BAGUDREN-851200 format. One record per residue: residue in three letters; x, y, z of N, C-alpha, C in turn. Coordinates in pm, whole numbers, plus 50000, padded with zeros to 5 digits. Last residue first. Example, Ala and Ser with C-alpha at 12.3 -4.5 7.8 and 13.67 -1.06 7.14 Angstrom:
SER512854977550708513674989450714512905000350787
ALA513194943150780512304955050780513204967050780
This chain:
UNK488235127851023488565116851113489965118751171
UNK489125145050717488235141950829488735129650903
UNK490285157150506491155153650617490325150750741
UNK489905166250187489445155750277490515152350381
UNK490815182849988489515185950049489015175350147
UNK492905157749857492465171649849491025173249901
UNK493245132350117493225136449978492785151149973
UNK493885106450321494085120950314494225124750167
UNK492045079350461492685085850346492745100950358
UNK492565058950706491945072250695492605080050582
UNK493585032450629492535034750729491805048150713
UNK493725022550287494385029550397493305033350499
UNK492335013550076493345004350130494125010650246
UNK490645031149955490025020050027491045009950080
UNK492015048949808491455053949934490845042750018
UNK492565036649570493605036149672493105041149808
UNK490095016749420490485030249463491475029349579
UNK489704989849371489774998949257490305012749295
UNK491464962449506490594973949528490804984149417
UNK493084940449499492164942449387491214954049406
UNK495064934949682493674933049725492654934549611
UNK497424940849540497244927549601495774924849634
UNK497044967949462497254957349362496924943649419
UNK496844980349711495754981449615495854970349510
UNK499364975249811498204969349880496994969549786
UNK500794991349631501014976849631499834969749698
UNK499875016149709499595011749573499794996649560
UNK500925017149966499465017149948499075012449808
UNK503745017449908503115006849987501615005949962
UNK505745022249651504535028149705503705017349775
UNK509135019649688507935011749662506755018549728
UNK512075031949548510945034749635509745026449592
UNK515565021849555514265023949491513215027149595
UNK519115024149478517955022449565516675024449487
UNK522755022849486521445022949421520325021449523
UNK526165032749420525095028049508523745030349441
UNK529675034849405528425032349332527365027349430
UNK530975057449661530935044449592529685043749505
UNK533235080449821532015077649746532105064249673
UNK535005090650025534885076349994533605072649922
UNK533845119550046534505111050145534225096350115
UNK532385132549863533765137349882534545128649980
UNK529815125049865530565122149740532025126549751
UNK528865135150097529045120650091529805116449966
UNK528535162250039529685157950119529945142950108
UNK526045163849922527225164849837528475159849909
UNK524585162850159524405152250059525605152049963
UNK525325186450281525615173850349525505161950254
UNK524325205550107525765204750128526165191350190
UNK521755212050030522205198150013523705196550032
UNK521305238350050520495229750136520975215250134
UNK523005247049851523335250549990522535242150090
UNK521865240549610522965232249658523335235249803
UNK518695239749510519545247649599520635238949659
UNK518245232849166518115228349305519105236149390
UNK518175235848890517835247148976517515242949120
UNK519235216048741517825214348778517345225348874
UNK521875223648715521045223048594519555222148626
UNK522835220448978522755233748919521795233948800
UNK522705192848997521975201049094521785215149038
UNK524485185748796523075181848783522205190148878
UNK526875194948906526385201048784524905198048763
UNK527095177549126527005192049148526445199049025
UNK527375153248989526205155649075526005170549099
UNK529855157648868528675155648784527405158048863
UNK531515160149094531415171148998530175169948910
UNK531105134349232530855147549292530605158449189
UNK529455105649147530575114349109530275128849149
UNK527215090249189528225090349296529395099849268
UNK523895090049139525105096549086526125097949197
UNK522385057749188522575071749225523875077149167
UNK520215039248993521565039849047521845054549072
UNK516745039549096517875043049009519185039449075
UNK513105036149083514425036449146515515040049048
UNK509805028349168510675036949090512025037849158
UNK507005007149161508375009449209509085018749112
UNK504635008949033504575006149176505945008049241
UNK502835020248757504095020948832503875018448980
UNK499875000748724500935008548660502185008648746
UNK497554986848794498064997348882499055006548812
UNK497004968248579495954976448640496494988548716
UNK500134951348625498804952148563497844960548646
UNK503014972748696502174960948721500814962548653
UNK506304983048635504884985048603504134971948622
UNK509044998448774508364985648758506874988348743
UNK511685018048639510335017548696509795003548675
UNK514975032048672514095020848637512745022548707
UNK517955048848552516705048448628515905036248587
UNK520505061548470520315047648514519115046748609
UNK519595084348203520095081248338519765066748374
UNK520645099247888519775091047973520425088648109
UNK522565114647766521155118347748520225110947844
UNK525145105047781524915118947823523455123347816
UNK525905079547737525395086947621525105101647653
UNK526595069047981527685073647895527195081547774
UNK524145082048219524755071648136525825077748045
UNK524095096148542524095098548398524775086948326
UNK522175086048818523475085548750523325086948598
UNK520075109048990520215096748913521455097148825
UNK519615132949119520495123349187520725110449107
UNK517725148748987519135152248977520085141449029
UNK515105128948825515675137148932517195138548921
UNK513975131448478514295124348602515055133348699
UNK513715142248233512475139848307512715132848440
UNK516255144348125515455156648137514165154648216
UNK517325119448088517745126948208516855139148232
UNK515195093047987515855105847954516165113548082
UNK515925060448141515025071448105515825083948064
UNK516655031848188517405041748107516475052548050
UNK513815008748187515045014748241515665024548141
UNK510954991748298511495001248201512715008048262
UNK509624961148340510604970148401511204978848290
UNK506364947348370507404953148284508324962148367
UNK504344917848405504964929948460506174934348378
UNK502654908248096503354904848220503924917848277
UNK501804916247848500894908347932501574902248054
UNK502884931647642503704920947701502864911247787
UNK500414945147545501564941547461502354929847520
UNK498314948247739498034944647600499254939047526
UNK499274953548000498044945747980497864940647838
UNK501764967647970501604956448064500424947648027
UNK501404986947767502584978347769502344965647851
UNK499044999247850499094992547720500254982647716
UNK499805010248093498824999448092498794992147958
UNK501645029948007502075019148097501115007348090
UNK499975046447856501105039747792501555027847876
UNK498165055648046497655048447930498765040647858
UNK499845069448225499175057048268498675048948149
UNK502775080448041501505082448110500875068848144
UNK506155087848056505165077848021503915080148105
UNK507255120147968506955110748076505945100548026
UNK509285124047670508065126347749508025116547866
UNK511415116047526511655126747621510435130147706
UNK509875109647222511025106347307511325118547397
UNK506365108447215507565116247180508685112247275
UNK503225103247148504415094947171505635102647122
UNK500665122447316501515119547199502755111747239
UNK497905110347491499185117547500500105112947387
UNK495945093147395495585107047426496835115747432
UNK496655071947121496835075547261496475090247281
UNK494855054246900495325067846922495415070447072
UNK495355026946673494865032546799495455046446816
UNK496115008846470495165019746442494505024846571
UNK498124991546499496824987446556495734997946533
UNK500245005846374499884992346331498464988446375
UNK500445030446510500225030146364499675016646318
UNK500775022446771499765032546740499415032346591
UNK502945005446753501624999946783500505009746748
UNK505045023746706504725013446606503315007946627
UNK505005038046943504825045146815504405035246706
UNK505535017647127504275025147134503975032347003
UNK508125009647042506995000247043505665007647041
UNK509635033047081509525027046947508325017746937
UNK509355036147356508845046647267508675041147126
UNK510705012947441509285014747472508665025047379
UNK513315018447365512595007547298511095008647322
UNK513835039147548513905041947404513165031247325
UNK513695025547794512705035947764512675038547612
UNK514314990247763514745004147778513615013647741
UNK513044963047956513144970047828513524984647852
UNK512134932048082513024943648099513274950047963
UNK509474914948227510064919448101510884932048125
UNK510024892648499509494905248448510214908948318
UNK509514857448465510424868748492509794881448435
UNK506334843048576507304846748472508294857148523
UNK504884836948813505014827248705506134830348606
UNK504454856948995505384846149030505744837348911
UNK502614873248872503844879348923504904868648949
UNK500514856148830501264860748714502604866848756
UNK499304854449075500144843249033500984846748911
UNK497814878149070498904876549166499854865449124
UNK496014872448864496864884348855498054883148949
UNK494704850248962495494849048838496464860648825
UNK493404861849183494414851349203495304849949080
UNK491644879449053492644884649145493754874449166
UNK491374870548702490874870848839491974876348928
UNK491824891048408492264880648500491524881848633
UNK489254898748162490334902248253490634890748350
UNK487094894848001488344888047963489504890848059
UNK485014910748091484884896148103486194888848074
UNK484214937048200485574932948166485674917748181
UNK481914950448276481894942448153483304939048104
UNK481764961148519482434969448419482514962648282
UNK480654940248652479864952648644480454962148540
UNK482784922448640481554919448565480704932048547
UNK484544934848814484924933448674483694930648587
UNK483124932449055483454945749003483774944948853
UNK483034904749082481784912149069482034925949010
UNK485774899149113485044893848997483744901548973
UNK486274911949357487004916149238486264911649112
UNK484754896849533484434911149516485054916449387
UNK486174873049509484764873549470484314887949446
UNK488614881649614488564876849475487124876949423
UNK488034886549878488274898049790488234894049643
UNK487824859949968486684869049980486844880749883
UNK490424851449912489284844649849488044853549854
UNK491964867550079492084869049934490904862749862
UNK491204857450329490874871250295490954873550144
UNK492244831050303490834833550335490404847550292
UNK495024834750248494144828650149492664831450176
UNK497374846150353496104853550356495064847950261
UNK499774831850330499284835550463497874841450466
UNK500414826450061500564815950162499804819050291
UNK500004850449935499264838849886499324827349986
UNK501894865350079500464868250095499604856750045
UNK504304853949987503974854050130502474855950151
UNK504224859649714504204845649760503794844849907
UNK504374887749724503194881249666503104866749713
UNK506934891449841505724896649905504484889349855
UNK508624879649651508614874749790507314878849860
UNK508204895749429507814881749423507724875749564
UNK509344919949522507914919149489507424904749487
UNK512054911549553511294917149665509794915949641
UNK512824905349294512814894849396511964898949516
UNK512674931249181511824920349131511704909149234
UNK514624944949334513224949549332512284938549284
UNK516984930649276516484931449413515004934949413
UNK517274935549002517124921849051516524921549191
UNK517624963349005516454957648938516194943448989
UNK520104964349137518934971149195517634965549137
UNK521724951648954521534945549086520304951449155
UNK521564970748749521064957248727520824950048859
UNK522794993848870521394993848831520834979748814
UNK524884983449152524654989649022523194987648981
UNK526064988949476525024982949393524904990849264
UNK527514999349689528174990249597527174982549510
UNK524745002349920526085006249873526654995249784
UNK521335007949888522374997849900523695002949841
UNK518195014450027519375020249964520555010949992
UNK514625011450010515945005850039517045013449966
UNK511755023750112512875028650032514195022250076
UNK508325024650106509465016350146510615020150054
UNK505795047550215506815043450119507845034250185
UNK502415058150233503565051250294504505046250187
UNK500805090950232500905076850196502195071050254
UNK498765117450180499585111150283499615096250252
UNK497395121149949498255132149995499185127550107
UNK497215096749686496905101149821497825112749856
UNK496045082149379496845091949452496295094949591
UNK494425067049220495775061849244496615071049332
UNK492095078149143491965066149227493335060449263
UNK492625114149168492485101549096492395089949195
UNK492875140849238491755133249292491545120049219
UNK495475162149327495035151349239493945143149308
UNK497425183649393495975185049387495405174949287
UNK499935174149610499505174149470497985174349464
UNK501655174449834500545183949821500135185549674
UNK502575145349996502685152849871501445161449852
UNK504505126950228503395136250203503625143850073
UNK504955095050397505455106550321504245114550273
UNK505635071850661504715080550587505455091650514
UNK507965043850604507235053750682506345062450596
UNK510755028150603509345024250584508525033850669
UNK514005023450462513045031350539511645026050510
UNK517005004250487515705007050426514875015650520
UNK520424995950390519415001350482518085002350409
UNK523634984550374522274981550327521264986350430
UNK525985001450461525944992050350524554989950293
UNK526535020650647526015007950697525874997450586
UNK527515041450499528235037850620527825024150671
UNK525885046350291527305048450268528135046650395
UNK523395044150401523895032750325525395033850301
UNK523115069950506523255058550598523835046450526
UNK522825085150276523965088050365524195076550462
UNK520445073950176521695072550102522905074750193
UNK518585082850361518905068550357520195065950280
UNK518425109650292518985106050423519375091350426
UNK517245106250040518555112850052519225109550184
UNK514725092050096515825086650016517185092950043
UNK512365097050209513495095850301514755091650229
UNK510035120850075510865108850060511975108950165
UNK508685143150130508115135050023508895122050005
UNK508115157050458508975150450359508175142950254
UNK506855188850521506685174550542507365167350427
UNK509245215850571508145209150502507985194850555
UNK510375249250653510425234650664509145228550608
UNK512405277850647511225271050592511405255950605
UNK513935284850971513935284150824512635277650778
UNK513935281051243514695292451189514795292351037
UNK512195262951346513465257651296514355268351232
UNK510165281251429510665270951519512035265651477
UNK510965314951313510145302851318510845292251403
UNK512525335851268511895335251401510985323051417
UNK513215333751013514325332651109513805332151253
UNK510975339450870511215325350905512415323550996
UNK508705362550899510155361950916510505347750964
UNK506135368050673506615359750784508125359750784
UNK503545391050596504915386250573505385378850697
UNK500905392750683501215393950540502605388750507
UNK499585369450919500415381050887500775380950740
UNK498405345550949497525356750915498325369250879
UNK500115326651041499985327650896499055338950852
UNK502355327951286500995332651260500855335351111
UNK504455298351301504215312651288502745315651262
UNK505225273151295504555277051419504195291851416
UNK504855252151002505335264151071504605265851204
UNK505315234350698504955234350840505575246550907
UNK503975227450375504855235450460504375234450604
UNK503945200450162503215206950271504205214550359
UNK504805204049816505105199449951504255207150052
UNK505435206149521504205201249583504475195249720
UNK507435213749355507055223349458505865218749540
UNK509945187749299508725195249265508375204749379
UNK512105171949370512335183049279511105190749238
UNK512195151349551511545148849423511705160249323
UNK513405161749780514055150949706513505149349566
UNK513805190949909512775184349829513455174149739
UNK514635200350250514955197550110513815190150041
UNK513995201950509514155214850440514405212850291
UNK511585182150697512755183950611512825198250557
UNK510185157550900510355171950880511655174350803
UNK510685130950913509475134950842509505149950814
UNK513865113850883513005124650934511775127250847
UNK514035077450896514425090350839513435101150882
UNK515055050751050513955060251066514425074051017
UNK515925019950903516325033650935515105042650946
UNK516974987150940515794995850934516165009650986
UNK519364971150740519074977650868517934987650849
UNK519544939050578519294953450576519044958450718
UNK519854911150540520934919050597520784934050590
UNK517724895850460518734899250359519764909350408
UNK515984893650671516614881350622517754884250524
UNK515124920350681515884914650793516654902150748
UNK513674922350443514904930150460515764924850574
UNK511594903750500512454902450382513774909850402
UNK510374914650731511004901350735511984899550620
UNK509304938550637510354938850740511104925550744
UNK507484926150460508494935650410509644936650510
UNK505804911950623506744904250541507794913250476
UNK504384933050749505194923850828506224916850740
UNK503024944550533503984952450610504924943350688
UNK501384922950460502364928350364503434936150438
UNK499844920150692500744909250652501774913950550
UNK498414944850693499304941150804500324930650759
UNK496934941850457497884953050470498894950050581
UNK495314920650532496314918650427497364929650433
UNK493754933750722494564922350763495664919550661
UNK492564953450561493454957450669494304945850720
UNK490994938250383492054946850331493064950350441
UNK489204926350567490084918250482491284926350434
UNK487874948750661488684941050756489644931750681
UNK486524956550431487614965050482488464957650584
UNK484704935650390485674939150286486834947150342
UNK483184934550633483974923050585485064927250488
UNK483384961450871482834955250751483754944150702
UNK484694973951075483764963251112483184956050990
UNK486044994550967486854983251011485974971351046
UNK484215014950929484365005150821485304993550855
UNK483925034551118483175022151137483515011251036
UNK485385056151039485615051551175484895038351203
UNK484415062750787485675055350798485935049750936
UNK482055069650648482015065250788483265056750817
UNK482625074950392482015085850467481885082450616
UNK483455050450295484465060750318483915072150403
UNK481015037750255481895032950361482935043550397
UNK480175052050030479415052950153480265048550273
UNK482075043049847482005057349879481255059550009
UNK481435016649827482695019949894482755034849927
UNK477965010649905479025014349813480285017749892
UNK476734982450087476944996750074478034999249971
UNK474264957850157475454962050083475514977150072
UNK473224953150497472934954350355474184959650286
UNK472814953850803473114942450714472604944350572
UNK474504982750931473264975750903473494965250794
UNK476834996750941476804983851010475524976150983
UNK476695021550840477135011250746477144997450811
UNK473715038050971475105033450979475415022950874
UNK471175044851006471955053750920473405049050907
UNK470295025551180469595026951053470375035550953
UNK471825030651406472145018851324471505019851187
UNK470625051251535471785054451453472205042751365
UNK468555036151657468255047651573469415050751479
UNK469815015751810468925012151698468655023751604
UNK473165015151906471955023351909471055020451788
UNK474384986452036474444994551915473115001851903
UNK475724982852368474644981752270474944990452148
UNK478414965452514477904978152460476854975852354
UNK478534940452653479434951652682478824964952638
UNK476754914752798476694925252695477564936852738
UNK477514881252840477604894552900477594904852786
UNK476134849152872476434860452781476444873452861
UNK476664814552916476504827752978476914838652880
UNK476584793552748476174791252887475894804452956
UNK476064784652405476324794552511475814789952647
UNK477824765752198476594764852277476774773652400
UNK479224774151898479384775852042478024775552110
UNK480274751551637479494762851687479654763251838
UNK482094739451348481814740251491480884751951520
UNK481834741151071482214728351131481884728051280
UNK479194755750877480294756850971480564743251034
UNK477204749250699477984761450672479174763050765
UNK475624727850769476704725450673477634737450654
UNK474664721051115474564727950987475784725750900
UNK475624709951343474724701851261474614707851120
UNK478974712951465477754718951412476934709051328
UNK480244702551769480284700551625478934704951568
UNK480714728152017480064716151969480264714851817
UNK482084743352300482224741352156481604727852117
UNK480234760352541480864747652505480904746452353
UNK480904793852675480094782752628480914770552595
UNK480564827952721481174815752774480284804252731
UNK480984858352555480224845752561481094834852623
UNK480424892552544481324881952590480474869452607
UNK479684916752281479344907252386480524898452426
UNK478354945452122479544937952164479214929252284
UNK476254951051842476364949951988477574941252022
UNK475984948551570477044957251619477214957051769
UNK472494945251564473754943451492474784953351545
UNK471084943451900471094947451759472434944251696
UNK468884929452149470204932952099470124935951950
UNK466754933852420466874933052275468264937452232
UNK467084913752713467174926752647467364924852497
UNK466944886552765465914895452820465894908852748
UNK467344860652525467894872152597466784881352643
UNK466394827152573466114839952508466664851352592
UNK469044803352614467754809052651467604822552583
UNK471234795352480470584785252563469214790052610
UNK472094802952145471654807652277470934796552352
UNK474894795551968473544790751994473144794852135
UNK476864813051740476554811151881475104806351892
UNK479274808751492477854808051526477694804951674
UNK481764831151394481444819751479479954820051512
UNK482874840351063482134842851187481954829851265
UNK485824850050874484754840850912484124844651046
UNK487954866750857486764870450780485564861950821
UNK489464872151182489274864551057488034869750985
UNK489544889251393490724880851371490654873151240
UNK487184903051442488204909551360489414900951329
UNK485204888851566486094896751653487234903451577
UNK481794880851527483084883351463483924892051555
UNK479024858451532479934867351604481244868751528
UNK475654852951496476964851651431477854862551487
UNK473244835951686474064848051673475294844551592
UNK470044822651714471334821451645472024835051635
UNK467704830451845468504819651904469894818451842
UNK465934846651714466114848951857466974838251925
UNK466194843551441465224835251512465354835951665
UNK469444857151438468344850951367467474842551462
UNK471594882351392470834876551503469554870851443
UNK474984891251297473584888551266472934881451385
UNK477244901151422477064903851279475624901151236
UNK478314914251723477274906451657477124910751512
UNK481734912551814480574920651777479584912051699
UNK483324895652095483234901251961481994909651942
UNK484894868352265484324881752266484284887152123
UNK484774836752438485034844952318484354858452335
UNK485914809452619485394823052628485764830352499
UNK484994774452652485844785552608485144798852632
UNK485084740252720484494753052758485474764152722
UNK484904714652468485664722552565484944735652594
UNK483714700452266483314697152404484144704452511
UNK486384707252046485054701352064484854696352207
UNK488924716951992488134723852094486774717352122
UNK490084702551785490774702751914489874708052026
UNK488514708551564488454695151624489024694951765
UNK489294736251501487974732351548487914719051621
UNK491324754751449491634742251521490364736351581
UNK490184776351318491344769651257491614756051320
UNK488194784651496487814779151366488954771551299
UNK489724793251718488694783051733488344776551600
UNK491384813251605491954801351671490934790051679
UNK489394831451518490284824951421490904812251481
UNK488354840651755487504832551667488344825251563
UNK490614836552031490094844251918489244834851833
UNK489794827352370490374824452239489814834352136
UNK490404824452718489824832052607490554828852477
UNK489714799052959490644805652868489904812552753
UNK488514801553286488194797853148489084805953053
UNK490184789753573489814801253491489594796953346
């Protein structure tokens, strides 16, 4: 029986296969002079050249799927080391010539917006297949990192009654008839109002207070009416929670975690990164950003230096001073107690420090109820990690472990303590200092791949007015 190989296997170990009979399957990327086929099966960005032994009786088009049995030969051409001399070709499925003309599979460049309109086909394109392979490797190494460091993987619920983030931007779920003017939620499926979760943090905290070190990795949902290049309505989050951890230990973990991921991807995804680096340079040139870093330089910057750590109060002083000194004007005013905006974050990372920045000790008035109050009574033990171009990619804190203070914070933020009785309970039975953070997975993929829009790093983006496919 003839053994089947992926195109990646054949190209990676070319010398080993010379003069051997193999079987490959894939989709036709190009068909030249009625004799040369370039084939791709999704395992790599590279294509395998097929040399036809005879002219095909039926006309084939780009996107046609085939099975090829042939002999691997050393290539005469300079563009590839090996090629496949075909002995037999089986056609699985033709690509309709009429619809091909309207499809993104036709051999010409398309805008990313055009690709998005045919999301079911964009896996076949070079740029999107690169992004998806890198997305896979990032996800894999995240699990590997936590496994190597003694964390337990926890599946937290997607359906919830509580709002961890404290905002009203949640998707409600129900089995009731919404056409009625009034709904009796006691007759609903869960006998109460329920929502799609914005975070698994609170549940993960309860697990950490018994298992020590846990993490979640799953989809979360936010009904924020935002159409920016950095926001999705359905996205993925990684959320570790660790017992007996203080803020500094939490920061150390987050920085080490990011460096581990970047090093892994630079080691494992060089082919895909090289292709995306060229795309990244073209995009920067089109925007006339000639002084910006290449994709590789941006990734290597993460590994090269320790992240800059600075308090929120110092950040406000720097921004205020820079505005006056450099004669620049931020759109959002610099006031202690405000949320840092994207323009402030990018100025800190790209212009002032020129390395990733960790901001800590934020005002309590702009942070969630569960963050531990500092001794000054005004700030909390919170931290954000800011990366070039992307801005915030990690947000975390040391959690408030003191029952009475946590209860008061819940009251002060108008959070319903009755829905969180179980969360408060954990502070009454052997409470300990503990910390955690949330990493926006899609935003990290966007940073690693250099894609300008977060909608291009997830298979089927969910955004306001868009839930197709």
